[in-house]
VOGU-3710 file (C-alpha; in Angstrom, 3 decimals, decimal comma):
1> mkliplgskk> -0,049/-0,065/0,041  1,142/3,496/-0,902  0,177/6,943/-0,255  -0,402/9,731/-2,864  -0,307/13,254/-1,628  -2,924/15,401/-2,596  -2,735/19,172/-3,188  -5,288/21,558/-1,830  -5,062/24,665/0,139  -8,688/24,277/1,415
11> ypgnhaivdd> -8,231/20,462/2,318  -4,472/20,099/3,191  -2,919/16,854/4,467  -4,935/14,353/2,463  -3,618/11,399/0,645  -4,876/8,791/-1,755  -4,375/5,164/-1,054  -3,226/2,943/-3,871  -1,748/-0,504/-4,282  2,115/-0,975/-4,601
21> edfdkvkkyk> 1,754/-2,128/-7,975  -0,233/0,942/-9,063  2,132/3,524/-7,411  4,630/3,876/-10,432  1,552/4,511/-12,689  0,155/7,391/-10,778  2,992/9,002/-8,905  3,849/11,028/-12,033  0,665/13,063/-11,858  -0,324/15,774/-9,528
31> yncvviansf> -3,701/15,078/-7,933  -5,875/17,549/-6,050  -8,446/16,889/-3,148  -11,816/17,965/-3,770  -15,122/17,445/-1,885  -18,147/15,777/-3,759  -21,235/14,892/-1,917  -19,421/15,518/1,518  -16,670/12,804/0,588  -12,933/13,579/-0,397
41> yarryirdke> -11,929/12,495/-3,913  -8,484/12,591/-5,655  -8,476/13,978/-9,217  -6,105/15,677/-11,876  -6,854/17,936/-14,722  -6,143/17,014/-18,341  -6,543/18,747/-21,590  -9,239/17,144/-23,885  -7,523/16,233/-27,105  -10,585/16,934/-29,195
51> tgkmtwifia> -11,805/20,235/-27,706  -8,653/21,367/-26,255  -10,470/22,426/-23,018  -9,406/21,433/-19,540  -11,338/18,688/-17,842  -10,487/16,187/-15,087  -10,018/12,550/-14,332  -10,197/10,639/-11,068  -7,399/8,577/-9,650  -9,567/5,635/-9,743
61> ediigkprkg> -10,018/5,959/-13,574  -6,234/6,029/-13,929  -6,232/2,606/-12,255  -9,056/0,622/-13,355  -9,962/2,737/-16,390  -13,065/4,977/-17,190  -16,387/3,218/-16,903  -18,296/2,716/-20,006  -21,455/4,490/-20,523  -24,164/3,722/-17,846
71> leinfvnknp> -21,511/2,708/-15,221  -19,853/4,364/-12,280  -16,934/3,718/-10,172  -18,112/2,452/-6,761  -15,899/2,340/-3,620  -16,645/-0,843/-1,668  -15,716/0,715/1,918  -17,396/4,120/1,002  -14,003/5,814/1,126  -13,085/7,484/-2,364
81> ldnrkenlrk> -9,753/8,013/-1,255  -9,055/4,335/-0,913  -8,056/3,579/-4,508  -6,752/-0,050/-4,150  -8,123/-2,391/-6,639  -9,979/-4,473/-3,977  -12,023/-1,318/-3,076  -12,904/-0,382/-6,495  -15,696/-1,668/-8,866  -17,717/-0,495/-11,693
91> rthqanivns> -21,541/-0,523/-11,054  -24,633/1,144/-12,133  -25,899/4,592/-10,818  -28,639/2,639/-9,124  -26,250/0,225/-7,234  -23,877/3,156/-6,325  -26,920/4,667/-4,604  -27,746/1,529/-2,708  -23,988/1,444/-1,639  -23,818/5,326/-0,597
101> kirnkktqsg> -24,105/6,702/2,701  -26,883/9,170/3,668  -25,713/12,562/2,438  -27,676/15,067/4,597  -29,229/13,920/7,802  -31,403/16,865/8,064  -33,553/15,912/5,072  -36,414/13,318/5,325  -36,171/11,068/8,336  -32,312/11,255/8,864
111> fkgvsvlrvh> -31,858/7,646/8,125  -30,828/5,790/5,180  -33,677/3,665/3,336  -36,345/5,636/5,384  -38,459/8,326/3,798  -41,290/10,384/5,072  -44,824/9,916/3,692  -47,450/12,377/4,639  -51,050/11,596/4,209  -53,505/14,484/5,106
121> dasyfrttip> -52,448/15,335/8,723  -50,409/11,968/9,612  -46,912/11,524/8,743  -45,606/7,758/8,244  -41,921/6,635/7,768  -41,745/4,363/4,690  -39,225/1,785/3,487  -39,541/0,519/0,011  -37,446/-2,777/-0,297  -38,487/-5,050/-1,483
131> rtvlfknkfi> -42,042/-3,561/-1,184  -43,333/-0,676/0,617  -43,836/-0,948/4,462  -45,244/1,937/6,608  -44,321/2,707/10,027  -45,254/5,364/12,658  -41,860/5,157/14,545  -38,875/6,044/12,534  -36,427/4,192/14,726  -38,461/0,889/14,057
141> akvfydvisv> -38,310/1,467/10,393  -34,689/2,202/10,624  -33,891/-1,235/12,219  -36,248/-3,128/9,897  -34,311/-1,612/6,837  -31,018/-2,349/8,221  -32,104/-5,984/8,486  -33,787/-6,281/5,186  -31,362/-4,301/3,037  -28,747/-6,869/3,688
151> vvhktlacnn> -31,258/-9,790/2,557  -32,166/-7,864/-0,690  -28,762/-5,942/-1,573  -26,206/-8,367/0,137  -22,669/-7,015/-0,324  -23,983/-3,782/-1,979  -26,094/-2,732/1,141  -25,249/0,437/2,900  -27,339/1,000/5,883  -27,427/2,743/9,181
161> nteickearn> -25,091/0,185/11,071  -27,682/-0,714/13,926  -26,245/-3,487/16,069  -28,610/-6,403/15,588  -27,683/-9,978/16,587  -28,360/-12,853/14,388  -31,148/-14,093/16,268  -33,127/-10,923/16,216  -32,312/-10,512/12,413  -33,860/-13,801/11,682
171> kiiekfeeln> -36,929/-13,076/13,653  -37,484/-9,905/11,808  -37,072/-11,756/8,469  -39,567/-14,255/9,631  -42,108/-11,507/10,332  -41,418/-9,918/7,098  -42,170/-13,105/5,322  -45,439/-13,416/7,060  -46,238/-9,895/6,007  -45,238/-10,706/2,521
181> anrriphkwf> -47,355/-13,805/2,387  -50,509/-12,142/3,613  -50,966/-8,621/2,166  -54,055/-8,141/4,560  -51,825/-8,110/7,562  -51,970/-4,471/8,912  -48,704/-2,622/8,648  -49,553/-1,589/12,402  -49,487/-5,211/13,654  -46,141/-5,843/11,628
191> esqiekimke> -44,551/-2,570/13,497  -45,586/-3,980/16,779  -43,886/-7,336/16,109  -40,718/-5,574/15,162  -40,930/-3,386/18,235  -41,427/-6,597/20,304  -38,216/-8,124/18,860  -36,365/-4,904/19,557  -37,194/-4,849/23,253  -36,620/-8,633/23,624
201> ydiia> -32,956/-8,201/22,298  -32,424/-4,615/23,660  -31,923/-3,253/20,268  -31,007/0,494/20,408  -31,894/2,260/17,212
//
């Protein structure tokens, strides 16, 4: 593992991480540290051969190549300064959203995967994977999302990192399977079941 120093008067002292085998490939360039969507990135400026205008390229693109149309570079551990090959993969924009951190906790519920739904004078907290489920308590909605997102999205899942033991996860999944099998089950009943599991296993949301 090697460190590439990044230039920036506004964000001094940052480095990009690369594999030893890629160090010689990128050390000849001067990369700058920039902030995009609350995360640090390493990029350098180049001149477009066709237009003659200056544009930029990320260090990740220097390492694994520019993604084809429709794909983006995704960072497995959510750290864009970690540009080791094991942390880089090309994914669709939708997959990137799934794997992203919540960008602004002042918006909506403040939790990833949980949005606010207002119906007349009532407010509900909604999760939508793999189907819409409504909750009155946003913390219960958060716990449910953190469990079910891993089931649906597997290694791409990026949730709120609630500490939930395996037994509790399995019970929550079982209750969701009941809800999925019988669409007549009220969401209020389902929420009460998740709340009971949270109390049983002292899950702090």
